[in-house]
GUBA-776539 format. One record per residue (C-alpha): residue in one letter; x, y, z. Coordinates in steps of 0.25 Angstrom, whole numbers, plus 2048, in hexadecimal, padded with zeros to 3 digits. Last residue first. Example, Ala and Ser with C-alpha at 12.3 -4.5 7.8 and 13.67 -1.06 7.14 Angstrom:
2
<'S' <837 7FC 81D>>
<'A' <831 7EE 81F>>
***
This chain:
408
<'D' <835 705 791>>
<'D' <829 709 788>>
<'A' <820 706 794>>
<'A' <828 710 79D>>
<'D' <828 71B 793>>
<'S' <818 719 792>>
<'T' <817 719 7A1>>
<'Y' <81F 726 7A2>>
<'L' <817 72D 797>>
<'L' <80A 729 79E>>
<'C' <80F 72D 7AB>>
<'I' <813 73B 7A6>>
<'T' <806 73D 79F>>
<'P' <7FE 739 7AC>>
<'S' <807 742 7B4>>
<'M' <806 74F 7AC>>
<'R' <7F9 753 7B1>>
<'S' <7FD 750 7BF>>
<'C' <80A 758 7BD>>
<'V' <803 764 7B8>>
<'D' <7FA 764 7C4>>
<'E' <805 762 7CD>>
<'L' <80D 76D 7C7>>
<'I' <801 777 7C9>>
<'T' <7FF 773 7D7>>
<'L' <80E 774 7D9>>
<'I' <80E 782 7D4>>
<'Q' <803 785 7DE>>
<'N' <80B 77F 7E9>>
<'E' <816 788 7E6>>
<'V' <80D 794 7E8>>
<'N' <809 78F 7F6>>
<'E' <818 78C 7F9>>
<'I' <81C 79A 7F5>>
<'S' <812 7A0 7FE>>
<'N' <815 797 80A>>
<'K' <824 79B 809>>
<'L' <820 7A9 809>>
<'L' <817 7A8 815>>
<'T' <821 7A0 81C>>
<'R' <82C 7AA 819>>
<'I' <823 7B5 81E>>
<'T' <820 7AE 82B>>
<'K' <82F 7AB 82D>>
<'R' <832 7BA 82C>>
<'C' <827 7BD 835>>
<'T' <82C 7B4 840>>
<'D' <83A 7BA 83E>>
<'A' <835 7C8 840>>
<'V' <82E 7C4 84D>>
<'V' <83A 7BE 852>>
<'P' <843 7C9 84D>>
<'G' <83C 7D4 855>>
<'K' <82F 7DB 854>>
<'Q' <832 7E9 84F>>
<'K' <840 7E7 849>>
<'E' <83C 7D9 844>>
<'L' <82F 7DF 83E>>
<'K' <837 7E9 837>>
<'D' <840 7DF 830>>
<'L' <834 7D6 82D>>
<'V' <82D 7E2 826>>
<'S' <83A 7E5 81E>>
<'D' <83B 7D7 81A>>
<'I' <82C 7D6 816>>
<'G' <82E 7E2 80C>>
<'L' <823 7DE 802>>
<'N' <82E 7DD 7F8>>
<'T' <833 7D1 7FF>>
<'I' <826 7CA 7FF>>
<'F' <825 7CC 7F0>>
<'P' <834 7C8 7EE>>
<'N' <830 7BA 7F4>>
<'L' <823 7B8 7ED>>
<'Y' <826 7BB 7DF>>
<'N' <82C 7AD 7DD>>
<'M' <81F 7A7 7DE>>
<'V' <81B 7AF 7D2>>
<'L' <825 7A7 7C9>>
<'D' <821 799 7CE>>
<'I' <812 79D 7CB>>
<'N' <815 7A2 7BD>>
<'N' <81E 796 7BA>>
<'V' <813 78C 7BE>>
<'A' <809 794 7B6>>
<'L' <813 793 7AA>>
<'C' <814 784 7AB>>
<'Q' <804 783 7AC>>
<'G' <803 78C 79F>>
<'R' <80D 783 798>>
<'N' <804 777 798>>
<'C' <803 76A 7A0>>
<'D' <7FC 75D 79D>>
<'V' <809 756 797>>
<'L' <805 74C 78C>>
<'V' <7FD 756 784>>
<'N' <808 761 783>>
<'R' <804 76E 77C>>
<'Q' <7F6 76C 781>>
<'C' <7EA 76F 778>>
<'S' <7DF 779 778>>
<'A' <7E4 780 784>>
<'N' <7D8 784 78D>>
<'R' <7DB 77A 798>>
<'K' <7EA 77D 798>>
<'Q' <7E7 78C 799>>
<'E' <7DD 789 7A5>>
<'E' <7E8 781 7AC>>
<'A' <7F2 78C 7AA>>
<'K' <7E8 797 7AF>>
<'N' <7E4 78F 7BB>>
<'C' <7F2 78C 7BF>>
<'M' <7F5 79B 7BE>>
<'K' <7E9 79F 7C6>>
<'E' <7ED 796 7D1>>
<'A' <7FB 79B 7D1>>
<'Y' <7F6 7A9 7D2>>
<'F' <7ED 7A6 7DE>>
<'I' <7F9 7A0 7E4>>
<'L' <802 7AC 7E2>>
<'A' <7F6 7B6 7E7>>
<'K' <7F4 7AD 7F3>>
<'C' <803 7AE 7F6>>
<'V' <803 7BD 7F4>>
<'D' <7F8 7BE 7FE>>
<'D' <800 7B6 809>>
<'M' <80C 7BF 806>>
<'I' <803 7CB 807>>
<'R' <7FE 7C7 815>>
<'S' <80C 7C4 81A>>
<'I' <80F 7D2 815>>
<'F' <803 7D8 81D>>
<'V' <807 7D1 82A>>
<'Y' <816 7D6 829>>
<'N' <811 7E4 827>>
<'T' <807 7E2 832>>
<'E' <813 7E0 83B>>
<'V' <81C 7EB 835>>
<'D' <812 7F7 835>>
<'P' <816 800 829>>
<'W' <80D 7FB 81D>>
<'S' <814 800 811>>
<'L' <806 7FF 809>>
<'Q' <80D 803 7FC>>
<'N' <817 7F8 7FE>>
<'W' <80C 7EE 800>>
<'F' <804 7F3 7F4>>
<'I' <810 7F2 7EB>>
<'R' <812 7E4 7F0>>
<'I' <804 7E0 7ED>>
<'Q' <806 7E6 7DF>>
<'N' <813 7DE 7DD>>
<'L' <80B 7D1 7DF>>
<'I' <803 7D4 7D3>>
<'T' <80F 7D9 7CB>>
<'K' <816 7CB 7CE>>
<'L' <809 7C4 7CA>>
<'D' <809 7CB 7BD>>
<'V' <816 7C4 7B9>>
<'A' <811 7B6 7BC>>
<'S' <804 7BA 7B5>>
<'S' <80C 7BD 7A8>>
<'T' <812 7AF 7A6>>
<'H' <81E 7A7 7AB>>
<'Q' <829 79F 7A4>>
<'S' <830 7AB 79F>>
<'L' <83B 7AC 793>>
<'P' <830 7AD 788>>
<'D' <829 7B8 78F>>
<'V' <81C 7B9 798>>
<'P' <81A 7AA 797>>
<'V' <80C 7A7 792>>
<'L' <801 7A3 79C>>
<'D' <7F7 7AC 796>>
<'D' <7F6 7B4 7A3>>
<'K' <7EB 7BE 7A2>>
<'E' <7E2 7B6 7AB>>
<'V' <7EE 7B4 7B5>>
<'S' <7F0 7C3 7B6>>
<'R' <7E2 7C6 7B8>>
<'V' <7E1 7BC 7C3>>
<'I' <7EE 7C0 7C9>>
<'R' <7E9 7CF 7C9>>
<'I' <7DC 7CB 7D0>>
<'M' <7E4 7C3 7DB>>
<'A' <7EE 7CF 7DD>>
<'K' <7E2 7D8 7DF>>
<'H' <7DC 7CF 7E9>>
<'L' <7EA 7CE 7F0>>
<'A' <7EB 7DD 7F1>>
<'L' <7DD 7DF 7F6>>
<'N' <7E0 7D5 801>>
<'L' <7ED 7DD 804>>
<'W' <7E4 7EA 805>>
<'K' <7DB 7E3 80E>>
<'A' <7E6 7DE 818>>
<'V' <7EC 7ED 817>>
<'A' <7DE 7F3 81A>>
<'K' <7DD 7EF 829>>
<'H' <7EA 7F6 82C>>
<'F' <7E6 803 824>>
<'W' <7E4 80C 830>>
<'S' <7F0 806 837>>
<'H' <7F9 80C 82C>>
<'F' <7F6 81A 831>>
<'V' <800 817 83D>>
<'T' <80B 817 833>>
<'Y' <80F 825 836>>
<'D' <815 821 843>>
<'Q' <816 82B 84E>>
<'G' <823 82E 856>>
<'G' <820 83C 857>>
<'S' <822 83E 848>>
<'R' <828 84C 84A>>
<'G' <837 849 847>>
<'S' <836 851 83A>>
<'I' <83A 845 831>>
<'K' <830 83C 839>>
<'L' <825 847 837>>
<'Y' <828 848 828>>
<'T' <828 839 826>>
<'F' <81C 838 82E>>
<'G' <814 841 825>>
<'L' <818 83C 818>>
<'T' <817 82D 81C>>
<'Y' <809 831 822>>
<'F' <804 837 815>>
<'Q' <80A 82C 80C>>
<'K' <804 821 815>>
<'L' <7F7 828 815>>
<'A' <7F6 829 805>>
<'L' <7FA 81A 804>>
<'Y' <7EF 816 80E>>
<'L' <7E5 81F 806>>
<'E' <7E8 817 7FA>>
<'F' <7E7 80A 801>>
<'L' <7D9 80E 806>>
<'S' <7D5 812 7F8>>
<'T' <7DA 804 7F2>>
<'G' <7D4 7FC 7FD>>
<'T' <7C6 803 7FC>>
<'D' <7C6 801 7ED>>
<'I' <7CB 7F3 7EE>>
<'N' <7C1 7EF 7F8>>
<'S' <7B5 7F5 7F0>>
<'K' <7BA 7EE 7E4>>
<'I' <7BB 7E1 7EB>>
<'G' <7AD 7E1 7F1>>
<'P' <7A8 7D5 7E9>>
<'Q' <7B3 7CF 7E1>>
<'N' <7B7 7D5 7D4>>
<'E' <7C4 7CE 7D0>>
<'R' <7BF 7C0 7D3>>
<'G' <7C8 7B5 7D8>>
<'D' <7C2 7B4 7E6>>
<'F' <7CC 7BD 7ED>>
<'L' <7C7 7BF 7FC>>
<'I' <7C7 7CE 7FF>>
<'P' <7C6 7D4 80D>>
<'M' <7BD 7E0 80E>>
<'M' <7C2 7EF 80E>>
<'D' <7B7 7F7 814>>
<'D' <7BD 7F6 822>>
<'C' <7CB 7FB 81D>>
<'A' <7C4 807 816>>
<'R' <7BC 80B 823>>
<'D' <7C9 80B 82B>>
<'T' <7D0 813 820>>
<'V' <7C6 81E 820>>
<'R' <7C5 820 82F>>
<'K' <7D4 820 830>>
<'T' <7D5 82A 824>>
<'I' <7CD 835 82A>>
<'L' <7D2 837 838>>
<'T' <7E0 833 834>>
<'L' <7E1 83D 828>>
<'N' <7DD 848 831>>
<'Q' <7E8 845 83C>>
<'D' <7F2 843 831>>
<'F' <7EF 850 82A>>
<'E' <7F1 857 837>>
<'R' <7FE 850 83A>>
<'Y' <804 853 82D>>
<'A' <800 861 82C>>
<'I' <806 864 83A>>
<'E' <812 85C 838>>
<'M' <815 863 82B>>
<'Y' <813 871 831>>
<'D' <81D 86E 83C>>
<'V' <81E 87C 842>>
<'N' <82C 880 847>>
<'L' <828 88F 846>>
<'H' <830 895 83B>>
<'T' <838 88A 834>>
<'W' <82D 87F 837>>
<'F' <822 887 830>>
<'V' <82A 88B 824>>
<'N' <830 87D 822>>
<'E' <823 875 822>>
<'Y' <81B 87F 81A>>
<'L' <81D 87D 80B>>
<'E' <825 871 808>>
<'K' <81F 868 814>>
<'S' <812 86E 812>>
<'E' <812 869 803>>
<'Q' <815 85B 808>>
<'I' <80A 85B 813>>
<'D' <800 860 808>>
<'A' <804 855 7FE>>
<'M' <802 84B 80A>>
<'L' <7F4 851 80D>>
<'L' <7F0 850 7FE>>
<'Y' <7F5 841 7FE>>
<'T' <7EC 83F 80A>>
<'I' <7E0 846 804>>
<'K' <7E1 83D 7F8>>
<'A' <7E2 830 801>>
<'L' <7D6 835 808>>
<'N' <7CE 838 7FC>>
<'R' <7D1 829 7F7>>
<'M' <7CC 824 804>>
<'E' <7BF 82C 803>>
<'G' <7BD 827 7F5>>
<'H' <7BE 819 7F9>>
<'H' <7B4 81C 804>>
<'S' <7AB 822 7FA>>
<'T' <7A8 830 7F8>>
<'E' <7B2 831 7EC>>
<'I' <7BD 839 7E7>>
<'K' <7BA 844 7F1>>
<'P' <7C1 851 7EC>>
<'I' <7CA 857 7F7>>
<'K' <7C4 864 7FC>>
<'E' <7BF 860 80A>>
<'M' <7CB 857 80F>>
<'V' <7D5 860 809>>
<'F' <7CF 86C 810>>
<'N' <7CE 864 81D>>
<'F' <7DD 861 81C>>
<'W' <7E0 86F 819>>
<'E' <7D8 875 825>>
<'R' <7E0 86B 82E>>
<'V' <7ED 86F 828>>
<'S' <7EA 87E 82A>>
<'A' <7E5 87C 838>>
<'L' <7F2 874 83C>>
<'L' <7FA 880 836>>
<'A' <7F2 88A 83E>>
<'A' <7F4 881 84B>>
<'E' <803 880 848>>
<'V' <804 88F 846>>
<'Q' <7FD 891 853>>
<'L' <806 887 85B>>
<'V' <812 88E 855>>
<'I' <80D 89C 859>>
<'D' <80B 898 868>>
<'N' <7FE 89C 86D>>
<'R' <800 897 87B>>
<'T' <80E 89C 87B>>
<'R' <81A 893 877>>
<'W' <823 89E 872>>
<'K' <81D 8AC 86F>>
<'L' <829 8B4 86A>>
<'T' <82F 8A8 863>>
<'H' <821 8A5 85D>>
<'L' <81F 8B4 858>>
<'I' <82C 8B3 851>>
<'H' <829 8A6 84A>>
<'L' <81B 8AB 847>>
<'C' <822 8B7 83F>>
<'Q' <82A 8AD 837>>
<'L' <81E 8A4 835>>
<'I' <817 8B0 82F>>
<'A' <822 8B3 826>>
<'E' <823 8A4 821>>
<'L' <815 8A4 81E>>
<'Q' <816 8B1 816>>
<'T' <821 8AC 80D>>
<'R' <819 89F 80B>>
<'Y' <80D 8A7 807>>
<'K' <814 8AE 7FC>>
<'S' <81C 8A2 7F6>>
<'S' <810 898 7F7>>
<'N' <805 8A1 7F1>>
<'N' <7F8 899 7F1>>
<'G' <7FC 88D 7F8>>
<'I' <803 895 802>>
<'Y' <7F7 89D 806>>
<'L' <7ED 891 806>>
<'R' <7F6 887 80D>>
<'H' <7FA 892 817>>
<'K' <7EB 894 81C>>
<'R' <7ED 88F 82A>>
<'F' <7FA 895 82B>>
<'N' <7F5 8A2 825>>
<'H' <7EB 8A3 830>>
<'F' <7F5 8A1 83A>>
<'A' <7FD 8AD 835>>
<'H' <7F0 8B5 835>>
<'T' <7ED 8B2 843>>
<'L' <7FB 8B5 847>>
<'S' <7FA 8C3 840>>
<'D' <7EC 8C5 847>>
<'R' <7F2 8C1 855>>
<'D' <7FE 8CB 852>>
<'G' <7F5 8D6 84E>>
<'V' <7EC 8D4 85B>>
<'M' <7F9 8D4 863>>
***
């Protein structure tokens, strides 16, 4: 009996150190691991459901191994920085390492443990990593969300506190993406194996709920900065002989696309808040387009003032103003496809399934109203330019009309 207990102790010790053994000589120790599991399977059938059940001891040994590995990773990974930003980047790196470990475990250990003892290695590893990550990252994300402050764009690129906000927001978003991949990987496996227990992997998103509005705020700020740079570089010359718009109109499509890419990466799972966030993005895009329209008007007016002479003295209007109107009209056409690419139709369909057709129809009407208001706001900016041009042309036109009438 003493010899049997020693053999079992040695076997469980091997399980705790299996990463070390198999990592050093995979082919040799994998064969040894399978032989040990076959022996334990025989013992398990002889001692079915005893107090010291073989399977429970194997699971306990594997759990201890996974826990020791997590602690090892936490201790040995190089610290990028000691700051809060560095802590979030370290956690993102640790999360990716754990994902790699889970994927490697699936290839090396899953089948052998399940075949001989019906021990789910992947579930043990994933749930232990999940528990430890939750304890650490929840505290870090709460602090980061509180550190990010609202930003009101004032036209300056280097506003007070903006760099700290951007650094915190960027590090937090990188951590979010790492965790999203980790939980997607883990719950995809659990769902396939039928052991998800009805849990929802998207629960981790709630840790970042407060951060989304601030991320959108940062996205709008970056869009405004890019618009300023783009308009400054715009020489109000058509991009090619066949076009009637300039470079900044093309740039704006890329600028808006950056917001769409961010939203797609976020892939927010909760339908109700998803709808709210899309409405917020629509409002922000409207602000960006109006801001662009104002900048283009100012650019055209500045160009006209700085011109040494006008091409048409009688008509107080220059080509730059015409191109500015064309630019604004072009970017206004970006709105509809932009909203569609945000996935609003899919969100409304899901909302209808969850809340019923009445709620979904109300939300659809709200979206249509927001879109209509956005287009009208940009159109009003075009009308402002045209009214300014017409007011400047009016005296000349009246003079010409009066002169023609006198000649008759």
